N, CA, C and O of each residue as an XYZ file, in Angstrom:
176
protein
N     -19.156     30.742    -23.060
C     -18.137     31.554    -23.743
C     -18.252     33.025    -23.302
O     -17.242     33.686    -23.056
N     -19.475     33.520    -23.209
C     -19.642     34.918    -22.808
C     -19.142     35.154    -21.389
O     -18.541     36.188    -21.096
N     -19.396     34.179    -20.502
C     -18.946     34.332    -19.116
C     -17.424     34.324    -19.046
O     -16.838     34.973    -18.180
N     -16.781     33.592    -19.955
C     -15.318     33.531    -19.944
C     -14.735     34.785    -20.590
O     -13.738     35.331    -20.116
N     -15.365     35.239    -21.680
C     -14.813     36.393    -22.399
C     -15.068     37.703    -21.651
O     -14.256     38.625    -21.722
N     -16.187     37.789    -20.939
C     -16.555     39.038    -20.263
C     -15.462     39.573    -19.352
O     -14.949     40.667    -19.587
N     -15.086     38.810    -18.293
C     -14.042     39.287    -17.377
C     -12.699     39.484    -18.075
O     -11.953     40.404    -17.741
N     -12.390     38.624    -19.042
C     -11.110     38.749    -19.748
C     -11.078     40.070    -20.508
O     -10.075     40.784    -20.480
N     -12.177     40.392    -21.187
C     -12.223     41.643    -21.933
C     -12.124     42.838    -20.985
O     -11.495     43.846    -21.307
N     -12.752     42.715    -19.810
C     -12.680     43.824    -18.849
C     -11.262     43.986    -18.325
O     -10.774     45.106    -18.172
N     -10.598     42.859    -18.049
C      -9.225     42.939    -17.542
C      -8.295     43.534    -18.598
O      -7.377     44.287    -18.272
N      -8.538     43.194    -19.860
C      -7.700     43.728    -20.939
C      -8.048     45.190    -21.191
O      -7.164     46.012    -21.435
N      -9.344     45.511    -21.130
C      -9.776     46.874    -21.441
C      -9.382     47.846    -20.328
O      -9.219     49.039    -20.582
N      -9.226     47.346    -19.094
C      -8.892     48.238    -17.983
C      -7.621     49.036    -18.218
O      -7.677     50.265    -18.251
N      -6.461     48.371    -18.386
C      -5.214     49.099    -18.638
C      -5.267     49.901    -19.932
O      -4.744     51.014    -20.002
N      -5.908     49.323    -20.968
C      -5.966     50.042    -22.246
C      -6.816     51.297    -22.117
O      -6.503     52.322    -22.722
N      -7.896     51.224    -21.328
C      -8.745     52.402    -21.151
C      -7.958     53.510    -20.458
O      -8.116     54.686    -20.785
N      -7.105     53.131    -19.493
C      -6.272     54.136    -18.832
C      -5.296     54.754    -19.826
O      -5.101     55.970    -19.842
N      -4.679     53.903    -20.661
C      -3.742     54.410    -21.662
C      -4.469     55.292    -22.665
O      -3.949     56.318    -23.102
N      -5.698     54.873    -23.028
C      -6.462     55.644    -24.015
C      -6.842     57.002    -23.434
O      -6.759     58.020    -24.123
N      -7.263     57.020    -22.157
C      -7.641     58.297    -21.558
C      -6.419     59.204    -21.437
O      -6.503     60.397    -21.728
N      -5.281     58.647    -21.011
C      -4.053     59.443    -20.926
C      -3.648     59.915    -22.316
O      -3.233     61.061    -22.492
N      -3.768     59.029    -23.307
C      -3.438     59.397    -24.681
C      -4.363     60.482    -25.194
O      -3.933     61.378    -25.920
N      -5.650     60.407    -24.816
C      -6.604     61.412    -25.265
C      -6.296     62.760    -24.630
O      -6.386     63.796    -25.290
N      -5.932     62.752    -23.353
C      -5.593     64.014    -22.681
C      -4.351     64.617    -23.328
O      -4.319     65.812    -23.620
N      -3.321     63.788    -23.554
C      -2.106     64.281    -24.205
C      -2.390     64.686    -25.641
O      -1.869     65.689    -26.127
N      -3.222     63.898    -26.320
C      -3.548     64.189    -27.714
C      -4.347     65.477    -27.837
O      -4.154     66.242    -28.782
N      -5.248     65.721    -26.881
C      -6.059     66.936    -26.942
C      -5.189     68.162    -26.738
O      -5.370     69.174    -27.416
N      -4.230     68.081    -25.794
C      -3.359     69.226    -25.561
C      -2.493     69.470    -26.796
O      -2.303     70.612    -27.215
N      -1.970     68.388    -27.373
C      -1.155     68.553    -28.583
C      -2.015     69.073    -29.725
O      -1.580     69.920    -30.505
N      -3.254     68.556    -29.819
C      -4.154     68.996    -30.884
C      -4.466     70.480    -30.725
O      -4.490     71.220    -31.708
N      -4.705     70.918    -29.484
C      -4.993     72.325    -29.233
C      -3.794     73.189    -29.600
O      -3.959     74.248    -30.204
N      -2.584     72.749    -29.244
C      -1.391     73.507    -29.593
C      -1.234     73.574    -31.102
O      -0.887     74.622    -31.648
N      -1.490     72.450    -31.786
C      -1.391     72.442    -33.240
C      -2.432     73.369    -33.850
O      -2.148     74.056    -34.831
N      -3.635     73.399    -33.282
C      -4.676     74.283    -33.802
C      -4.288     75.741    -33.587
O      -4.550     76.582    -34.446
N      -3.666     76.051    -32.445
C      -3.220     77.417    -32.199
C      -2.181     77.819    -33.239
O      -2.217     78.932    -33.766
N      -1.247     76.898    -33.535
C      -0.202     77.191    -34.526
C      -0.834     77.367    -35.894
O      -0.490     78.295    -36.627
N      -1.771     76.465    -36.247
C      -2.419     76.552    -37.568
C      -3.217     77.846    -37.672
O      -3.178     78.519    -38.702
N      -3.946     78.199    -36.602
C      -4.727     79.436    -36.620
C      -3.810     80.644    -36.734
O      -4.123     81.589    -37.459
N      -2.684     80.630    -36.029
C      -1.744     81.746    -36.093
C      -1.197     81.878    -37.509
O      -1.074     82.986    -38.031
N      -0.866     80.738    -38.134
C      -0.325     80.776    -39.497
C      -1.392     81.273    -40.462
O      -1.097     82.045    -41.375
N      -2.643     80.829    -40.260
C      -3.717     81.226    -41.181
C      -4.041     82.710    -41.014
O      -4.280     83.407    -42.001
N      -4.050     83.198    -39.768
C      -4.433     84.583    -39.533
C      -3.315     85.530    -39.947
O      -3.565     86.606    -40.489
N      -2.061     85.110    -39.679
C      -0.941     85.977    -40.024
C      -0.358     85.560    -41.364
O       0.601     86.169    -41.837
């Protein structure tokens, strides 16, 4: 079972890992922009 699940999980995780990394990069930029807006609102 482990030998069958191993490659399958890797094949499934491959595309998802790319999507997750792209999502994290986009999410971090959006998060940084949101933090800048929140900081600007808090300071001003």
